[in-house]
N, C-alpha and C positions, 0 to 999 in steps of 0.2 A: 504493500500500499503505500503510497506516495504523496498522503495527505497528513498533516499534522495538526492535532489538538491545539498544540502550543502555536501562538502567533511569531511569524519572521518576518512579517511585512508590517513596519511601524510607521503611521502616518499617513495612510491613504485616506483621499477624501471620498467621501461617501454620499450620493444624492439616494434618497429615500423616495420611491413611487409608489405611494398608499401608505398611510399612516392609522390604520386601526391596531387592533391588539398585536397582529404580528409585526407592524412595523415599529409601534413603539420597543417591541420586546429587541427588534434588532439593532434600534438607535442605542439602547443600554448595552448591550454584548459588544456593538462595534467600537462603541466609547470607551468600554473596560478593556477592550483588547488594544488602545492606542491609536485609534481612528478618528476622524473627525466629520462630523454631518454638516456638511455646506448646503444641502438643498432638500426640503422637504415639500411633496407635492400631495394633496387630496383634494377632494372634491370643492374645499373651499378657495382655493387658488389654481386652479387648473390652466389658469391663463399666463402662470407663470412657469409653465413648461416650455421654455424656448431652448433655442440651441446656445446662446448665450450663457444661459444658466446651468444648462447640463456640461458644458465645457468647464465648468469650475471643478467638476468631480472625475477622480479617476475612474469611478465604476459607478453604476446606478443598480440599485438591488429593488424589484417590482413585485410588490404584493399587494395589487390592486383588486381588479374585480373583472370578470369577462368582458364586459361591456369598454373598458377602457385601456386593457391591457393593450391589444394591437397598436392603438393611436401612441401609447407610453413607448411601445418597443420602437416603432417608426422614427420617434423622436430622436430616439438615443442612436439609432443607426445615421440618424441625418448629421446628427451631432458628433459622432464618431466618438460616443463614450460607451465603454464596455457595459453590459447590462445583464444582470442575473435577472431571470424571469419565474417567480414561484407561483405566478397565478396560473391557473389549470382552465380549461372550457374554452381552449382557442386551438387546439392541436389539429384541425382542420385546415389551419392556414400554416402549418409548419414547413411545408416546402416552400412557399411563396416568401415566409418571412427569411428562411435559408438561402434562397436565391438572392434576395434583397442585402441580405449581410454578406455573402461573400462578393457580390457585385460592387459593394461599397468599400470593402475590404476592413469591415467592422468586426465587432467581437459581442456576440450572443452567447449566453447559456439557459438553456432551460431545464426545467425538472418537474416531477410532478411530488417532489419530497426531496429535500436536501438533508435530512437526519442522517447521521452517521449509520445508526442503528437501522435504518429502514432501508439502506443501500444495501447493507449486510444481507439485510432480510431479502432484497431482491435477488442477493445472487445465492443464496440458499435458495428460496423458492424455485430458481430456474434447475439447480441440481438435483432438487427433488422431484420436479416436474419429469426430468430425463429419465430417473431411476424407474419412477411410477409409471411410466409410460409403457414399460415392458410389462405391466400387470393390468393394462387397462381393461381387459378383458374379466378382472376380480374388482376393480376399483373404481367408482366414479369419483370425481372432483367438483366441487362447488365451492364458492366463497362468501363471507361473509364481512360486513364492514359496517362501523358505527362513528357518527361523527355529532357535534353539539349540533342544535336546531337552528342556528344559524347560518349553516353551510348551505350556498345556494346550488352548486352543482350533485348531481347523484348518477350512477357513482361518483365517487372520489377519483380526482386523478391518479392517488395512488394505488387505488384499486383496478384501475384501468391498466395501468403499469404491469402490475402483478398478473391479471387475467392475461395480458399479453404475451408475458413471458409466460405462461403456462400453456396457451394455444401453440407457441412456437414450438414447444418440445413435446407437447401430449396430443397425439396424432388423431384421437376422435373427437378433439374439441377443434371446433371451425371457427364459433365467434360467440363473445360474451353476450348477456342477456341481463338487464337490470331489473330487478324484481323487487316491487314496494311493498312490504310487510304488512301495510296498511290498507291494502286493496286487494281483492279478489284475485286471484291468479288461475287465468284458464289453462289450465296443464296441458290442452290439447295443442296450445302454440308451443309449448317445450318440446324441444326435440332433443335427443342423445346427443348431437354434436354441439349444444348450447351448454355454455358454461355460467351457470347462473352466478350473479352476484346479488345477495340481498342487502338493501342498503337500509340501515337503521338511523334514524335522527333523533337523539335523546341528549336532554338535559345541556351540559357544557362538556360532553365528551371530547377531548382534544382528536383522537383518531385510535381505533381499534381495527385491526385487519386480519382476518383469519382465512386460511387454506384448510379445507374438508377433503380428505381421502375414505371414501366411505366403502366398507363391503360387508358380505354378510357375515364375516367372521370378528371383523375388528374395524377400529376408526382411528385414523392418524391425523391429528391438528397441528397445523404451523401457524403459529400466532405474533403479532407486532402490536403492543400495547404503548402506546405514548402517555406517560405521566403528565404532560404538559406541553405548552409549544415550544419551550425552551430550548429542545434539540432540532426543531427544525430552524429556528432562528440562528441559533449557531453555525450550524450546518450552510446555512445562506452565506454568513459571514466568512466562514472558510472558503467558500467556494470565490467570493470574491477576490479574497488573497490569493488563490490558486490562479484566479483568470489574470490577476495583474500583469501586464507585459505580454499577453497573448491576444492574438488576432485569430480569428475564425468564428465557425458555427459548431458548438458543444451542446451535449447532453450531460445532466450530471454525471452519469454513469462514467463517462471518460475521465472523471477528477479520480475516479479508485483504480488500482490495480493490484487485485488479491492473489495474482501469480509471484508477486515478488515479496 
């Protein structure tokens, strides 16, 4: 692994695009790690998202909403300010953004989850799916995710990443299907090739993701449970430190090398 929890980059200038609970937590962690917040943009001062202001920052960290994220990314590319994108719900435009980034020789990193623990979970999930694929005639696989009631997207971006990694390795699953536990499910629409993701929204749960392999004789569960948002925020700041002086289009997975 070539990331470090310890900060080796002192004095980065950071812009925060989105200033909700995550933005405020990122601000606190960034300052604690020796960085400076030079710009904060939210719905109250969107007009201040200008190239002139963005150029004051070494990197922008974007945790806003699916409605504003594309505009924020475009502004960073135009200003040639590196941007970490934690907002999800826009991945249908991924190739378009990648093309714009590379054409402008800009820097963009995106990820459904920047937590170190979650990225380790991603790797474990892929390896288990690869092994369980050999026994797909005995085991079926499904997923559950739980988030706070304020979360706008369903399933979560993290759940989608987990599901897509399973589909890549598990031959009998071809696409994921979101299941709302509060609505009646027409089981006739569910097919064996569907990977179901049951999405719960409860209280202030920061994020729990479970992969379930079930058979007639036993049940295997892989589970990641976040204790709070701190891991997501710390991971975003670590990503900003890793991205410093780099150019290109990256996934957060590019930041991890578990082979070394």
